[in-house]
C-alpha positions, -999 to 999 in steps of 0.1 A, spaced: -605 -564 263 -584 -584 288 -550 -599 284 -556 -636 276 -523 -652 268 -510 -655 303 -491 -688 298 -489 -718 322 -452 -715 332 -439 -742 309 -411 -737 284 -436 -737 256 -460 -713 273 -441 -691 297 -461 -672 323 -465 -635 315 -449 -609 338 -445 -572 339 -416 -552 353 -417 -515 361 -387 -494 367 -398 -463 386 -376 -432 384 -373 -399 400 -348 -370 397 -318 -372 420 -288 -350 428 -264 -372 408 -289 -380 380 -320 -401 377 -326 -426 405 -345 -459 401 -365 -475 429 -351 -509 438 -370 -535 459 -355 -565 476 -374 -597 476 -379 -614 510 -356 -644 517 -383 -669 508 -386 -653 473 -348 -652 466 -337 -621 484 -326 -603 451 -330 -567 441 -354 -557 413 -378 -531 401 -416 -536 406 -425 -570 392 -454 -593 391 -476 -617 371 -502 -604 347 -536 -615 361 -567 -627 342 -587 -595 351 -560 -571 338 -573 -552 308 -538 -545 294 -502 -549 302 -501 -513 313 -531 -520 336 -512 -549 351 -481 -527 356 -502 -500 374 -518 -527 396 -483 -541 405 -470 -507 414 -499 -501 437 -496 -535 453 -459 -534 458 -453 -497 467 -487 -484 479 -485 -457 452 -513 -453 428 -500 -438 395 -531 -437 374 -522 -405 355 -485 -412 350 -476 -424 315 -458 -457 311 -431 -462 285 -423 -497 272 -388 -509 275 -384 -536 248 -376 -563 240 -397 -590 257 -376 -614 276 -381 -652 282 -363 -669 310 -364 -697 336 -371 -684 371 -354 -694 403 -385 -714 410 -381 -735 378 -411 -718 361 -406 -703 327 -416 -666 323 -419 -640 296 -415 -605 308 -426 -571 293 -409 -542 309 -419 -505 314 -406 -474 331 -425 -445 346 -418 -414 367 -425 -416 404 -452 -389 410 -439 -358 427 -469 -358 451 -462 -394 462 -444 -401 494 -406 -404 489 -405 -439 503 -428 -467 491 -450 -488 514 -436 -523 509 -458 -554 504 -450 -587 521 -430 -597 490 -402 -572 498 -382 -564 529 -362 -533 517 -362 -505 492 -336 -481 479 -335 -452 455 -303 -456 435 -286 -441 405 -287 -464 375 -250 -473 378 -255 -481 416 -286 -501 408 -267 -520 381 -241 -530 407 -268 -542 432 -288 -565 409 -277 -601 406 -293 -611 374 -277 -601 341 -311 -595 325 -317 -567 351 -284 -551 342 -294 -552 305 -327 -536 314 -311 -509 334 -287 -501 305 -318 -498 282 -335 -476 308 -304 -453 309 -305 -451 271 -343 -444 271 -338 -415 296 -313 -398 273 -336 -396 244 
């Protein structure tokens, strides 16, 4: 089975995205991997994010593919947890999106620093409060708050 409702980017059919917040233990509590988009793509901080593609068999498969593409880390065995609810928004590019978010542990055997794709020019492991201060979009602050709550369960 493949994900079929990808949307066309209009307000009535927003384009489907996934966002993955990768976490690891830190000295001051959990740290989240933040990636900064290159200037041509808005130069804002976010987690791993990308469009669901026609060949993706599930949202989780899309999330795993995006993690691999944007960090160089394959996390096939790591469980993904959904971080509801789905969000719909107009992007900086004028395209409408609907986003499903997840979180997962960064594998202990993975390199400490990701290998960035051409979409990003910087990365940082930050505590959730520090990540919250770095993001520009209110929706990301809300997601980080939900992530902090999920990690305390």
